[in-house]
Backbone as CSV, one residue per row, in Angstrom:
resi,resn,N_x,N_y,N_z,CA_x,CA_y,CA_z,C_x,C_y,C_z
1,MET,12.041,4.196,2.834,11.002,4.926,2.354,10.588,5.557,3.527
2,SER,10.276,6.784,3.621,9.784,7.305,4.723,8.293,6.874,5.289
3,GLU,8.075,7.043,6.739,7.079,6.616,7.488,5.571,7.500,7.400
4,HIS,4.437,6.900,7.738,3.392,7.824,7.253,2.441,7.882,8.411
5,TRP,2.578,9.377,8.554,1.358,9.756,9.793,0.121,10.082,9.683
6,TYR,-0.490,10.384,10.404,-2.048,11.328,10.595,-2.214,11.324,12.010
7,ASP,-3.023,13.201,11.847,-3.603,13.416,12.904,-4.640,12.891,13.372
8,ILE,-5.245,13.185,14.685,-6.464,12.588,15.378,-7.672,13.193,14.173
9,ASN,-7.393,14.175,13.428,-8.806,14.202,12.125,-8.336,13.481,11.067
10,GLY,-7.545,12.872,10.899,-7.100,12.141,9.485,-6.465,12.814,8.566
11,GLU,-5.680,14.088,8.777,-4.911,14.683,8.132,-3.410,14.307,8.118
12,ALA,-2.843,13.869,6.785,-2.151,13.172,6.281,-0.995,14.227,7.607
13,ARG,0.105,13.860,7.683,1.194,14.770,8.522,2.601,13.919,8.148
14,HIS,2.592,13.229,6.766,4.139,12.474,6.399,5.293,13.471,6.303
15,THR,4.499,15.041,6.514,5.922,15.689,6.296,5.789,16.601,7.483
16,ILE,6.869,17.708,7.604,6.716,18.552,8.510,7.855,19.659,8.007
17,LEU,7.395,20.871,8.391,8.422,21.973,8.298,9.835,21.772,9.006
18,SER,10.940,21.810,8.627,12.175,21.855,9.297,12.632,23.181,10.154
19,ALA,13.368,23.098,10.727,13.853,24.603,11.407,14.284,26.206,10.555
20,LYS,14.005,25.578,8.985,14.750,26.453,8.061,13.344,26.418,7.520
21,GLY,11.955,25.851,7.473,11.007,26.116,7.192,10.850,25.575,5.634
22,GLU,11.756,24.387,5.557,11.296,23.634,4.505,10.748,22.660,4.890
23,PRO,9.989,22.003,4.023,9.247,20.069,4.266,10.593,19.224,4.632
24,ARG,10.410,18.440,5.268,11.084,16.952,5.919,10.072,16.086,5.805
25,PRO,10.688,14.958,5.991,9.704,13.547,6.627,9.510,13.491,7.819
26,THR,8.200,13.258,8.146,8.138,13.523,9.660,8.828,11.847,10.390
27,THR,9.421,12.262,11.648,9.973,11.121,12.358,9.388,11.012,13.536
28,LEU,9.710,9.835,13.922,9.084,9.011,15.404,8.653,10.089,16.069
29,ARG,10.204,11.069,16.435,9.978,11.913,17.302,9.275,12.848,17.043
30,ASP,8.773,13.110,15.917,7.534,14.329,15.728,6.254,13.814,16.076
31,ALA,6.385,12.646,15.598,4.970,12.212,16.127,4.772,11.943,17.255
32,LYS,5.635,11.654,18.036,5.454,11.658,19.314,5.193,12.897,20.318
33,LYS,5.620,14.012,19.854,5.556,15.290,19.980,4.178,15.903,19.974
34,PHE,3.594,15.430,18.986,2.596,15.828,18.321,0.832,15.029,18.554
35,GLY,1.435,13.733,19.151,0.425,12.767,19.605,-0.394,12.097,17.986
36,TRP,0.505,12.264,16.882,0.110,11.536,15.301,0.007,10.135,15.708
37,PHE,-0.560,9.690,15.035,-0.581,8.160,14.249,-0.100,7.767,13.428
38,PRO,0.632,6.332,13.639,1.199,5.595,12.595,0.179,5.115,11.590
39,SER,0.671,5.284,9.864,-0.313,4.181,9.106,-0.614,2.769,9.387
40,VAL,-1.471,2.405,8.660,-1.422,0.760,8.888,0.213,0.130,8.698
41,THR,0.425,0.594,7.266,1.598,0.071,6.331,2.713,0.236,7.280
42,THR,2.507,1.479,8.074,3.980,1.697,8.973,4.142,0.680,10.031
43,VAL,2.958,0.320,10.384,2.521,-0.236,11.628,3.444,-1.974,11.398
44,MET,2.797,-2.305,10.245,3.198,-3.724,9.533,4.678,-3.485,9.024
45,LYS,5.407,-2.914,9.019,6.814,-2.596,8.793,7.725,-3.482,9.614
46,VAL,7.302,-3.625,11.515,7.281,-4.658,11.906,7.718,-6.050,11.785
47,MET,6.480,-6.149,10.456,6.518,-8.028,10.088,7.509,-8.107,8.995
48,ALA,7.923,-9.096,8.710,8.659,-9.988,7.932,7.615,-9.359,6.300
49,ALA,8.127,-9.349,5.223,7.819,-9.008,4.208,8.278,-10.088,2.916
50,PRO,7.764,-11.254,2.928,9.089,-12.321,2.330,8.774,-12.366,0.976
51,GLU,7.235,-11.756,0.621,6.945,-11.858,-1.263,7.593,-10.533,-1.901
52,LEU,7.742,-9.151,-1.150,8.129,-8.104,-1.379,9.892,-8.408,-1.233
53,ASP,10.467,-9.092,0.013,12.115,-9.265,-0.142,12.170,-10.280,-1.565
54,ARG,11.453,-11.239,-1.649,12.097,-12.104,-2.384,11.831,-11.232,-4.215
55,TRP,10.902,-10.372,-4.191,10.830,-9.619,-5.225,12.161,-8.482,-5.629
56,LYS,12.440,-8.085,-4.472,13.819,-7.389,-4.503,15.013,-7.980,-4.420
57,GLN,15.206,-9.216,-3.894,16.378,-10.114,-4.318,16.330,-10.230,-6.285
58,GLN,14.988,-10.513,-6.207,15.036,-11.003,-7.782,15.518,-9.885,-8.708
59,GLN,15.465,-8.197,-8.437,15.512,-7.547,-9.175,17.264,-7.512,-8.866
60,VAL,17.271,-7.825,-7.621,18.918,-7.532,-7.533,19.763,-8.593,-8.891
61,LEU,19.119,-9.651,-8.654,19.597,-10.894,-9.702,19.624,-10.568,-10.985
62,ALA,18.589,-9.862,-11.332,18.187,-9.725,-12.426,19.492,-8.432,-13.229
63,ALA,19.723,-7.475,-12.224,20.307,-6.013,-12.679,22.001,-7.057,-12.474
64,SER,22.540,-7.729,-11.877,23.754,-8.456,-12.192,23.765,-9.433,-13.161
65,LEU,22.803,-9.588,-13.713,22.952,-10.562,-15.105,23.079,-9.732,-16.327
66,ARG,22.633,-8.392,-16.031,22.148,-7.379,-16.884,23.639,-6.382,-17.391
67,SER,24.625,-6.689,-16.518,25.622,-5.494,-15.941,27.150,-6.675,-16.166
68,SER,27.717,-6.631,-16.823,29.012,-7.169,-16.869,29.802,-6.070,-15.668
69,ARG,30.803,-6.879,-15.326,31.574,-6.066,-14.170,32.694,-5.341,-14.879
70,LEU,33.271,-4.309,-15.119,33.970,-3.533,-15.704,35.388,-3.792,-15.087
71,PRO,36.342,-3.789,-16.242,37.669,-3.881,-15.863,38.403,-2.594,-14.968
72,ASN,38.797,-3.817,-14.139,39.521,-3.290,-12.519,38.286,-2.580,-11.754
73,GLU,37.021,-3.207,-12.188,36.292,-2.537,-10.943,36.235,-2.628,-9.093
74,GLU,36.335,-2.194,-8.828,36.190,-2.639,-7.419,35.300,-2.975,-6.531
75,ASP,34.954,-4.166,-5.849,33.755,-4.332,-5.141,33.252,-3.616,-5.222
76,GLU,32.877,-2.917,-4.302,31.972,-1.823,-3.143,31.427,-1.174,-4.801
77,ALA,32.340,-0.678,-5.978,31.787,-0.039,-6.933,30.703,-0.906,-7.702
78,TYR,31.180,-1.665,-7.773,30.321,-3.084,-8.913,29.123,-3.305,-8.038
79,HIS,29.222,-3.501,-6.684,27.897,-3.817,-5.936,27.125,-2.385,-6.030
80,ALA,27.618,-1.532,-5.362,26.577,-0.286,-5.341,26.257,0.158,-7.197
81,ARG,26.834,-0.178,-7.997,26.188,0.413,-9.486,24.757,-1.140,-9.553
82,ILE,25.465,-2.104,-9.265,24.356,-3.471,-9.326,23.117,-2.750,-8.394
83,ILE,23.143,-2.383,-7.498,22.172,-2.174,-6.588,21.137,-0.744,-7.109
84,GLU,22.184,0.327,-7.458,21.423,1.351,-8.112,20.588,0.833,-9.139
85,ASP,20.656,0.191,-10.137,20.040,-0.152,-11.250,18.805,-0.944,-10.753
86,ALA,19.386,-2.394,-9.885,17.982,-3.222,-9.315,17.116,-2.078,-8.817
87,PHE,17.334,-1.180,-8.166,16.342,0.013,-7.072,15.759,0.833,-8.193
88,SER,16.255,1.274,-9.096,15.711,1.871,-10.235,14.443,1.338,-11.004
89,GLN,14.610,-0.244,-11.196,13.653,-0.861,-11.755,12.230,-0.777,-10.620
90,VAL,12.712,-1.182,-9.050,11.664,-1.432,-8.023,11.264,0.403,-7.809
91,GLN,11.854,1.461,-8.207,11.420,2.587,-7.971,10.248,3.034,-9.451
92,ASN,10.723,2.562,-10.377,9.782,2.267,-11.578,8.320,1.546,-11.408
93,ALA,8.285,0.500,-11.277,7.482,0.015,-10.744,6.449,0.613,-9.842
94,ALA,6.971,1.198,-8.716,6.199,2.354,-8.062,5.528,3.241,-8.597
95,ASP,5.982,3.564,-9.369,5.725,5.466,-10.331,4.499,4.508,-10.876
96,LEU,4.447,3.685,-11.457,3.684,3.009,-12.487,2.428,2.866,-11.600
97,GLY,3.015,2.062,-10.280,1.538,1.659,-9.796,0.882,3.354,-8.757
98,THR,1.472,3.985,-8.782,0.970,5.358,-8.114,0.209,5.848,-9.569
99,ASP,0.857,6.175,-10.405,-0.064,6.318,-11.618,-1.362,5.775,-12.053
100,ILE,-1.264,4.221,-11.893,-2.895,3.480,-12.161,-4.078,3.910,-11.079
101,HIS,-3.035,4.066,-9.878,-4.345,4.269,-8.629,-4.812,5.369,-8.841
102,LYS,-3.944,6.566,-9.094,-4.225,7.798,-9.743,-5.365,8.251,-10.377
103,ALA,-5.316,7.433,-11.498,-6.459,7.231,-12.635,-7.819,6.425,-12.388
104,LEU,-7.447,5.425,-11.741,-8.564,4.868,-11.268,-9.390,5.773,-10.288
105,GLU,-9.071,6.102,-9.255,-9.594,7.451,-8.667,-10.107,8.666,-9.008
106,LEU,-9.537,8.875,-10.424,-10.234,10.034,-10.946,-11.543,9.577,-11.703
107,HIS,-11.009,8.182,-12.666,-11.991,7.895,-13.477,-13.248,7.755,-12.583
108,PHE,-13.587,6.944,-11.119,-14.262,6.671,-10.673,-15.192,8.056,-9.855
109,GLN,-14.361,8.773,-9.958,-14.876,10.318,-9.793,-15.192,10.908,-10.383
110,GLY,-15.245,10.048,-11.477,-16.261,11.172,-12.364,-15.159,12.393,-13.608
111,GLN,-13.641,11.947,-13.403,-12.785,12.764,-13.461,-11.939,12.212,-14.849
112,PRO,-11.469,13.362,-15.764,-10.704,13.116,-16.404,-9.356,12.511,-16.288
113,TYR,-8.687,11.240,-16.951,-7.550,11.188,-16.362,-6.664,10.801,-17.654
114,ASP,-5.523,10.384,-17.448,-4.384,10.099,-18.583,-4.645,9.085,-19.219
115,SER,-4.876,9.301,-20.596,-5.205,8.110,-21.195,-4.502,7.383,-21.720
116,GLY,-3.151,7.636,-21.111,-2.050,6.440,-21.585,-2.320,5.106,-20.538
117,MET,-3.149,5.594,-19.549,-3.446,4.359,-18.306,-4.878,3.677,-18.628
118,GLU,-5.352,3.913,-19.812,-6.427,3.309,-20.436,-6.434,1.801,-20.380
119,ALA,-5.100,1.284,-20.544,-5.215,-0.255,-20.787,-5.193,-0.747,-18.873
120,TYR,-5.065,-0.110,-17.731,-5.226,-0.679,-16.802,-6.415,-0.400,-16.454
121,VAL,-7.522,0.577,-16.817,-8.550,1.107,-16.071,-9.062,0.167,-16.725
122,ALA,-9.278,0.092,-17.827,-10.582,-0.653,-18.900,-10.989,-2.023,-18.320
123,PRO,-10.084,-2.877,-17.807,-10.701,-4.083,-16.877,-11.201,-3.772,-15.316
124,VAL,-10.767,-2.646,-14.760,-11.156,-2.762,-13.553,-12.517,-2.002,-13.988
125,LYS,-13.033,-0.989,-14.979,-14.521,-0.464,-15.234,-15.151,-1.874,-15.641
126,LYS,-14.573,-2.945,-16.425,-15.336,-4.227,-16.648,-15.872,-4.627,-15.200
127,TRP,-15.024,-4.590,-14.526,-15.289,-5.682,-12.850,-16.167,-4.767,-12.427
128,VAL,-16.232,-3.609,-12.313,-16.799,-2.972,-11.336,-18.515,-3.124,-11.846
129,SER,-18.474,-3.028,-13.211,-19.784,-3.244,-13.623,-20.208,-4.458,-13.698
130,GLU,-19.548,-5.440,-13.961,-19.943,-6.907,-13.790,-20.293,-7.415,-12.071
131,ASN,-19.654,-6.865,-11.428,-19.993,-7.001,-9.872,-20.910,-6.081,-9.227
132,LYS,-21.869,-5.288,-10.449,-22.501,-4.123,-9.901,-21.916,-3.611,-8.204
133,ILE,-20.774,-2.589,-8.430,-20.113,-2.177,-7.469,-20.834,-0.726,-7.420
134,LYS,-21.070,-0.369,-6.090,-21.665,0.938,-6.004,-20.254,1.708,-4.958
135,PHE,-19.590,2.764,-5.050,-18.741,3.542,-4.792,-19.355,4.315,-3.872
136,ILE,-19.030,3.974,-2.470,-19.469,4.720,-1.288,-18.607,6.355,-1.340
137,LYS,-17.231,6.010,-1.131,-16.238,6.948,-0.616,-14.711,6.577,-1.323
138,HIS,-13.866,7.544,-1.725,-12.813,7.675,-2.348,-11.752,8.011,-1.405
139,GLU,-10.787,7.252,-1.722,-8.884,8.006,-0.833,-9.892,8.154,0.625
140,LEU,-10.310,7.037,1.941,-11.372,7.112,2.977,-9.986,7.346,3.543
141,ARG,-10.054,8.657,4.400,-8.716,8.578,6.036,-9.307,8.087,6.905
142,LEU,-8.654,7.114,7.735,-9.254,6.647,8.447,-8.210,6.679,9.888
143,VAL,-8.622,6.587,10.703,-8.309,6.627,12.305,-9.112,5.884,13.590
144,ASN,-8.110,5.468,13.739,-8.056,4.183,15.212,-7.592,4.912,16.666
145,PRO,-8.049,6.044,17.386,-7.413,6.151,18.453,-7.124,5.235,19.169
146,ILE,-8.228,3.991,19.403,-8.200,3.405,20.311,-6.853,2.183,20.056
147,VAL,-6.901,1.783,19.457,-5.867,1.048,18.782,-4.668,1.821,18.747
148,GLY,-4.703,2.926,18.165,-3.893,3.515,17.969,-3.120,3.482,16.526
149,TYR,-3.823,3.560,15.518,-3.373,3.687,14.288,-4.231,4.395,13.133
150,ALA,-3.894,4.799,11.534,-4.652,5.490,10.756,-4.003,5.013,9.674
151,GLY,-4.908,5.523,8.474,-4.505,5.145,7.277,-5.292,5.619,6.204
152,THR,-5.217,5.862,5.166,-5.764,5.775,3.531,-6.508,4.492,2.921
153,THR,-7.616,3.885,2.591,-7.981,3.251,1.546,-8.745,3.598,0.690
154,ASP,-8.795,2.859,-0.698,-8.822,3.421,-2.071,-10.005,3.709,-1.835
155,ALA,-11.004,2.809,-1.496,-12.341,2.967,-1.473,-13.386,2.492,-0.386
156,LEU,-14.415,2.864,-0.043,-15.364,2.196,0.601,-16.810,2.118,-0.406
157,ILE,-16.696,0.459,-0.495,-17.863,-0.007,-1.932,-19.003,-0.622,-0.972
158,GLU,-20.073,-0.672,-1.799,-21.061,-1.732,-1.939,-21.286,-2.797,-2.742
159,LYS,-21.208,-3.842,-2.009,-21.788,-5.056,-3.194,-22.978,-5.737,-2.875
160,ASP,-23.757,-6.499,-3.178,-24.657,-6.929,-2.787,-25.434,-6.023,-1.149
161,GLY,-25.310,-5.211,-1.116,-25.907,-4.460,-0.046,-24.832,-4.512,0.971
162,VAL,-23.833,-4.923,1.177,-22.857,-4.782,1.964,-21.733,-3.861,1.915
163,LEU,-21.198,-3.158,2.938,-19.864,-2.482,3.022,-18.660,-3.294,2.693
164,HIS,-17.698,-3.147,2.044,-16.507,-3.461,1.684,-15.503,-2.671,1.544
165,ILE,-14.079,-2.650,2.047,-12.938,-2.018,1.368,-12.656,-2.427,0.698
166,LEU,-12.225,-1.523,-0.311,-11.820,-1.950,-1.489,-10.177,-0.913,-2.047
167,ASP,-8.926,-2.164,-2.205,-7.797,-1.729,-2.258,-7.328,-2.455,-3.309
168,TYR,-6.382,-1.330,-4.107,-6.047,-1.741,-5.317,-4.709,-1.995,-4.876
169,LYS,-4.064,-2.786,-6.024,-2.508,-3.250,-5.647,-1.969,-3.382,-6.908
170,SER,-0.883,-2.955,-7.506,-0.308,-2.942,-8.654,0.721,-4.309,-8.572
171,ARG,0.558,-5.190,-9.743,1.053,-6.488,-9.375,2.527,-6.687,-10.937
172,LYS,3.201,-7.308,-10.535,4.379,-7.499,-12.090,3.553,-9.243,-11.728
173,THR,3.171,-9.609,-13.162,2.819,-11.373,-13.398,3.172,-11.555,-14.627
174,LYS,3.222,-12.797,-14.604,3.431,-13.781,-15.574,2.263,-14.556,-16.392
175,PRO,2.151,-14.930,-17.202,0.788,-15.788,-17.741,0.780,-16.827,-17.407
176,ASP,2.017,-17.770,-16.508,1.261,-18.872,-15.746,1.508,-18.807,-14.345
177,MET,1.219,-17.403,-13.975,1.494,-17.447,-12.688,0.113,-17.212,-11.819
178,LYS,-0.499,-17.583,-10.773,-1.799,-17.341,-10.229,-1.298,-16.021,-9.507
179,ILE,-2.506,-14.962,-9.541,-2.776,-13.843,-8.445,-3.143,-14.212,-7.474
180,THR,-2.215,-14.265,-6.064,-2.751,-14.215,-4.912,-2.445,-13.080,-3.971
181,PRO,-3.118,-13.314,-2.909,-2.669,-12.225,-1.857,-1.513,-12.436,-1.461
182,TRP,-0.853,-11.399,-1.017,0.670,-11.496,-0.142,0.052,-11.225,1.121
183,SER,1.017,-12.058,2.274,0.404,-12.268,3.473,0.157,-11.571,4.462
184,LYS,0.202,-10.095,4.001,-0.190,-8.924,4.948,-0.978,-8.482,4.194
185,GLU,-1.852,-8.380,2.809,-2.440,-7.785,2.179,-4.100,-7.951,2.985
186,PRO,-4.561,-9.234,3.595,-5.770,-9.286,4.168,-6.135,-8.334,5.646
187,MET,-4.784,-8.427,6.197,-4.240,-7.731,7.612,-4.929,-6.308,7.618
188,GLN,-4.166,-5.789,5.988,-4.507,-4.315,6.153,-5.945,-3.767,5.664
189,ILE,-5.843,-4.960,4.833,-7.717,-4.661,4.509,-8.394,-4.743,5.898
190,SER,-8.200,-5.471,6.855,-8.983,-5.767,8.098,-8.868,-4.573,8.692
191,ALA,-7.723,-3.852,8.907,-7.457,-2.768,9.826,-8.341,-1.925,9.329
192,TYR,-8.359,-1.497,8.084,-9.478,-0.061,7.576,-10.688,-0.441,7.652
193,ALA,-11.096,-1.720,7.816,-12.472,-1.993,7.402,-13.105,-2.401,9.078
194,GLN,-12.055,-2.209,9.682,-12.796,-2.317,11.386,-13.134,-0.827,11.813
195,ILE,-12.451,0.117,11.411,-12.810,1.483,11.884,-14.266,2.166,10.726
196,ALA,-13.916,1.491,9.680,-15.160,2.079,8.464,-16.105,1.407,8.618
197,GLU,-16.312,0.337,9.601,-17.570,-0.520,9.898,-18.185,-1.344,8.439
198,ALA,-16.818,-1.444,7.921,-17.049,-2.326,6.561,-17.267,-3.758,6.946
199,ARG,-18.090,-4.844,6.584,-17.919,-6.346,7.173,-17.069,-7.588,6.296
200,ARG,-16.507,-6.920,5.213,-16.267,-7.887,4.140,-14.749,-6.471,3.540
201,GLY,-14.246,-7.347,2.596,-13.318,-6.411,2.050,-12.654,-7.111,0.398
202,VAL,-12.233,-6.272,-0.295,-11.173,-6.948,-1.537,-10.203,-6.759,-2.058
203,ASN,-9.260,-7.108,-2.062,-8.078,-6.596,-2.735,-8.310,-6.743,-4.678
204,LEU,-8.047,-5.729,-5.703,-8.223,-5.981,-6.536,-6.492,-5.452,-7.616
205,TYR,-6.321,-6.517,-8.247,-5.149,-6.661,-8.430,-4.705,-6.018,-9.953
206,ILE,-3.920,-5.305,-10.346,-3.763,-4.815,-11.371,-2.431,-5.163,-12.328
207,SER,-2.457,-5.998,-13.098,-1.090,-6.464,-13.587,-0.258,-5.289,-14.190
208,THR,0.907,-5.035,-14.389,1.718,-4.008,-14.745,2.766,-4.533,-15.814
209,THR,2.606,-5.921,-16.302,3.861,-6.605,-16.925,2.722,-7.344,-18.060
210,GLU,1.064,-6.975,-17.540,0.078,-7.736,-18.619,-1.393,-7.091,-18.552
211,PRO,-0.816,-5.587,-19.344,-1.927,-4.756,-19.552,-3.047,-5.777,-19.755
212,GLY,-4.083,-4.925,-19.058,-5.486,-5.704,-19.337,-5.531,-7.033,-18.371
213,ARG,-4.524,-7.454,-17.614,-5.354,-8.694,-16.667,-5.425,-8.100,-15.191
214,ILE,-6.381,-8.140,-14.807,-6.751,-7.954,-13.277,-6.917,-9.516,-12.032
215,GLY,-6.640,-9.222,-11.341,-7.108,-10.637,-10.424,-7.836,-9.795,-9.362
216,GLU,-8.253,-10.555,-8.337,-9.113,-10.378,-7.107,-9.283,-11.042,-6.161
217,ALA,-9.288,-10.817,-4.842,-9.219,-11.633,-3.462,-10.081,-10.936,-2.872
218,TRP,-11.388,-11.576,-2.216,-12.421,-11.197,-1.775,-12.360,-11.953,-0.303
219,TYR,-12.538,-10.907,0.998,-12.617,-11.492,2.552,-13.943,-11.439,3.168
220,ASP,-14.252,-12.314,3.614,-15.304,-12.608,3.949,-15.271,-11.842,5.752
221,GLU,-16.464,-11.823,6.353,-16.533,-11.511,7.774,-15.686,-12.149,8.748
222,THR,-15.299,-13.458,8.476,-14.911,-14.508,9.277,-13.441,-14.283,8.976
223,THR,-12.615,-13.675,7.969,-11.631,-13.393,7.597,-11.109,-11.924,7.890
224,ILE,-12.034,-11.221,8.155,-11.786,-9.667,8.455,-11.392,-9.491,9.976
225,ASP,-12.449,-10.444,10.566,-12.346,-10.362,12.058,-10.982,-10.928,12.786
226,LYS,-10.790,-12.511,11.703,-9.644,-13.013,12.327,-8.530,-12.320,12.137
227,GLU,-8.321,-11.746,10.762,-6.842,-10.727,10.886,-6.961,-9.445,11.044
228,PHE,-7.918,-9.017,11.743,-8.065,-7.682,12.350,-7.355,-8.023,14.022
229,GLU,-8.109,-9.093,14.755,-7.336,-9.716,15.685,-5.623,-9.974,15.790
230,ALA,-4.998,-10.291,14.790,-3.647,-10.429,14.284,-3.261,-8.999,14.354
231,PHE,-3.944,-8.169,13.463,-3.138,-6.834,13.269,-3.235,-5.856,14.282
232,LYS,-3.942,-6.412,15.534,-3.939,-5.298,16.980,-2.842,-5.925,17.477
233,SER,-2.638,-7.266,17.554,-1.098,-7.629,18.052,0.037,-7.222,17.613
234,VAL,0.187,-6.992,16.093,1.028,-6.070,15.746,1.343,-4.871,16.004
235,CYS,0.084,-4.168,16.492,0.273,-3.003,16.667,1.039,-2.645,18.052
236,LYS,0.720,-3.754,19.100,1.181,-3.620,20.202,2.801,-3.732,20.420
237,LEU,2.981,-4.744,19.388,4.438,-5.170,19.059,4.667,-3.793,18.579
238,TRP,4.520,-2.775,17.473,5.080,-1.572,17.237,5.318,-0.850,18.135
239,GLN,4.216,-0.796,18.768,3.800,0.331,19.785,4.984,0.167,20.999
240,HIS,5.552,-1.264,21.288,6.740,-1.434,22.228,7.533,-1.386,21.637
241,MET,8.157,-1.881,20.228,9.081,-1.615,20.070,9.907,-0.064,19.676
242,ASN,8.572,0.812,19.432,9.046,2.400,19.324,8.832,2.815,20.552
243,ASN,8.391,2.008,21.856,8.047,2.912,22.914,7.206,4.583,22.800
244,TYR,5.723,3.796,22.298,4.995,4.826,21.969,3.792,4.253,21.364
245,GLN,2.590,4.462,22.407,1.206,4.365,22.506,0.465,5.931,21.835
246,PRO,0.354,6.020,20.676,-0.470,7.245,20.411,-1.725,7.267,21.090
247,LYS,-2.014,8.490,21.630,-3.708,8.917,22.112,-3.485,9.994,21.427
248,ALA,-5.045,10.445,21.656,-5.628,11.883,20.993,-5.556,12.858,22.024
249,ILE,-4.114,13.832,21.947,-4.021,14.920,22.539,-4.488,16.144,22.018
């Protein structure tokens, strides 16, 4: 997966033109040259992601059970075929998550969206109404030049007169499975909240396997402060490992 970068003005710099004039993914070397800032998710890649790793392992196992070994198939070929099958499932899940995010963004900005996404959008509409959510900004791009990171969050909202960061997460679920935050998610919210001067935050989970089901995780001021202290340490580790402390130039 490509890393994401932003300039001091919050403009996305995820790609850059090659010597041939064709877009290519931005590298760390490019970022150092231009003084660009890593995204929150790029920074957090230095941390383990046990929930995601476990899910990917499950996809590989499921792919191996779906596909029998072919006669005279070499180990390397069999392994490659299993991995390709498994991660096509991962990509399909990522694509659906992107489509859901887009539909939600469009709807809450009063624009038409793909009607095929209605099963995922409808419960979020109800949740927004029941919680008396007021949207302040959508797809908010944020930069912290002091700590040295940037990113984009889904929305800045107001609930009960208090600013919150709202971040959607698509999640595969099962009927007997409780939807709970993954370990990095409150930290990600805290990094956005610190820049946007939001005191609280919420992850809203949209099930991709049980259309119509959603879950929520609210983070109070104490959680936001605690998670941001941890995030600053992660940021320092990222800078140490990459020998790069971005500054506005």
